[in-house]
Structure formats: C-alpha cells, structure tokens
C-alpha positions as CSV (number, residue, x, y, z in Angstrom):
1,M,114.1,131.0,98.9
2,K,112.9,131.7,102.1
3,L,115.2,132.6,105.2
4,R,114.4,129.3,106.8
5,A,116.2,127.7,104.0
6,V,119.3,129.8,104.2
7,A,119.2,129.1,108.1
8,A,118.9,125.4,107.5
9,C,121.7,125.3,105.1
10,L,123.9,127.5,107.6
11,Y,122.9,125.1,110.3
12,I,123.9,122.1,108.3
13,G,127.4,123.8,107.4
14,L,127.9,124.4,111.0
15,V,127.0,120.8,111.9
16,Y,129.4,119.7,109.1
17,F,132.0,121.8,110.3
18,V,131.7,120.8,113.9
19,S,131.5,116.9,113.0
20,A,135.0,117.4,111.3
21,H,136.9,119.4,113.3
22,L,136.1,118.4,116.9
23,E,137.0,115.4,118.3
24,G,134.2,113.0,119.5
25,F,131.5,115.0,117.3
26,H,131.9,113.1,114.1
27,P,128.5,111.1,114.7
28,L,126.6,114.7,114.8
29,F,126.6,115.2,111.0
30,F,124.6,112.5,108.8
31,P,123.5,113.5,105.3
32,T,119.9,112.8,106.1
33,L,120.0,115.8,108.2
34,G,119.5,117.6,104.8
35,A,116.7,115.7,103.9
36,F,115.0,116.6,107.5
37,A,115.8,120.2,106.7
38,Y,114.2,120.2,103.0
39,L,111.2,118.3,104.6
40,F,110.7,121.2,107.2
41,V,111.3,123.9,105.0
42,T,109.4,122.9,101.9
43,R,106.1,121.2,103.6
44,P,103.9,122.9,106.0
45,V,104.8,120.9,109.2
46,S,103.6,122.3,112.5
47,A,105.8,122.4,115.5
48,R,104.0,119.4,116.7
49,E,104.5,117.5,113.6
50,Q,108.4,118.5,113.6
51,G,108.5,117.0,117.0
52,V,106.7,113.8,116.2
53,I,109.1,113.3,113.2
54,A,112.2,114.2,115.3
55,F,110.9,111.5,117.9
56,G,110.5,108.9,114.8
57,A,114.1,109.7,113.8
58,L,115.3,109.1,117.2
59,I,113.3,105.9,117.6
60,G,114.7,104.8,114.0
61,S,118.2,105.8,115.2
62,V,117.8,103.6,118.6
63,T,116.3,100.7,116.6
64,G,119.2,100.9,113.9
65,S,122.0,101.2,116.6
66,I,120.5,98.3,118.6
67,L,120.0,95.8,115.7
68,S,123.5,96.9,114.1
69,Q,125.2,96.4,117.6
70,L,123.7,92.9,117.8
71,H,124.6,91.8,114.6
72,P,125.9,94.0,111.7
73,S,124.4,91.7,108.9
74,T,122.2,91.9,106.0
75,L,119.7,90.2,107.7
76,F,119.7,92.5,110.6
77,F,119.7,95.5,108.2
78,V,116.5,94.2,106.4
79,V,114.8,93.4,110.0
80,N,115.7,97.3,110.8
81,A,114.2,98.3,107.2
82,L,111.1,96.4,107.7
83,F,110.4,97.5,111.4
84,T,111.1,101.3,110.4
85,F,109.0,101.1,107.5
86,W,106.3,99.5,109.4
87,M,106.7,102.2,112.4
88,I,106.5,105.1,109.5
89,R,103.3,103.5,108.5
90,R,101.7,102.7,111.7
91,W,102.0,106.2,113.2
92,K,101.7,107.9,109.9
93,W,104.9,109.7,110.3
94,N,105.1,110.6,106.5
95,A,108.7,111.4,106.7
96,P,111.0,109.1,104.5
97,P,114.2,110.5,106.1
98,I,113.3,108.5,109.2
99,M,114.0,105.4,107.0
100,A,117.2,106.7,106.1
101,V,118.4,107.7,109.6
102,S,117.9,104.2,110.8
103,F,120.5,103.0,108.4
104,V,123.1,105.3,109.5
105,P,124.4,102.9,112.6
106,F,125.2,100.0,110.0
107,F,127.6,102.3,108.3
108,M,129.1,104.6,110.9
109,R,129.3,101.4,113.7
110,P,129.9,103.4,116.8
111,S,131.6,102.1,119.5
112,E,128.7,103.1,121.9
113,L,125.2,102.0,121.6
114,W,123.9,105.6,122.7
115,T,126.1,107.5,120.6
116,L,124.3,107.8,117.3
117,P,120.8,108.4,119.1
118,L,122.2,111.1,121.2
119,F,123.7,112.9,118.4
120,T,120.6,112.4,115.9
121,A,118.6,114.0,118.6
122,M,120.9,116.8,119.1
123,A,121.3,117.4,115.5
124,I,117.5,117.4,114.7
125,G,116.6,119.2,117.7
126,G,119.3,122.1,116.7
127,L,117.6,122.2,113.2
128,V,114.1,122.5,114.7
129,L,115.2,125.4,116.8
130,T,117.2,126.9,114.0
131,L,114.0,126.7,111.7
132,A,111.8,128.1,114.5
133,A,114.1,131.3,115.2
134,A,114.5,131.8,111.4
135,S,110.6,131.5,111.2
136,V,110.1,134.3,113.8
137,I,112.9,136.4,112.3
138,E,111.1,136.1,108.7
139,R,107.9,137.6,110.3
140,W,109.5,141.0,111.4
141,K,108.6,143.8,109.0
142,P,111.8,144.9,108.3
143,V,113.5,141.5,107.6
144,R,110.3,140.8,105.3
145,S,111.1,144.0,103.3
146,M,114.7,143.3,103.0
147,L,114.0,139.7,101.8
148,S,111.7,140.8,99.1
149,V,114.5,142.7,97.4
150,M,117.0,139.8,97.5
151,P,117.7,138.0,94.4
152,F,116.9,134.7,96.0
153,A,113.6,135.8,97.4
154,G,111.7,134.7,94.3
155,R,108.3,136.0,93.2
156,K,106.3,135.1,96.4
157,A,108.2,137.7,98.4
158,E,107.6,140.2,95.8
159,A,103.8,139.6,96.1
160,E,104.0,140.3,99.8
C-alpha cells in the first residue's frame, strides 16, 4: 500500500471526526469521499484530471442540491440521475463517484442550498491537497527506503 493510500485514509478519518464532533460540519463527510480517494490513489490521475473530477463532483452536488430543494421526490431524483449521467458521459469525466455525490442532497436535505456544494468542494479539495502532499513525500529518498521495509508496502516497494 502506498503512502498516498494511508494519507487518504487518515484524511477521511479526520473529515469524519470533524463532521461528527464540530457543530455545523456534519455535511463535510460523505461516504463517497472514500470512492474519490480510491479512484485518485489507484488510477494514474493527473492533477488536471483530479481538478476536472472535483469540478464534476461540485456540479453534481449543485445539481442534486437544486433539484432536491425544488422538490425532494423520486421524479426529481431520477431527473438528477439522468442529468448527472449525461454530464459524466458528455464531458468524459469517467468518475462514477460523481453520480453518487449528486445523490447526497436527496438523503441529507440541508436547510441551505449552498451547504452541500461548499462542503463537497472543501472535502474533495482537501483530499486532493492531501494526496499531492503525500505524493511529494513519497518521492523523498529517505521515505522511499523506509516504506520499502514496511509490511504494507508490498512487492513493488521492494523492487524499487
């Protein structure tokens, strides 16, 4: 397992802790954050692609928030799903978690329209920054040699 995977899991844990213990931060955590982390760690995704996927998640969150505020019904849920599916295919975002994040407003029902999109942007932005920092740290020679002896590092680290 790479340092980025450990960093992503620690970040998700921190976000979960903050959302559970600080008043007003409950919308910061959403389980789909784990799917974004897995996607960013396991696939070769450039910084630009991460930004595009994060933008897609923000658009999905805005769309879901607007539609769930207009009318929190099955019909609007399906309209949201169809629109988000179309956006993902149209702009070739190739990130299924975008679909899932667009559903969050139908289950969380925030009182303010802007709440979920703002927290979605904060959570995914923090994840991207955490993974970027972990990637830089992974390249440091002392860290690479330390990771090669760690039991979670796997065979790839031993070969380096």
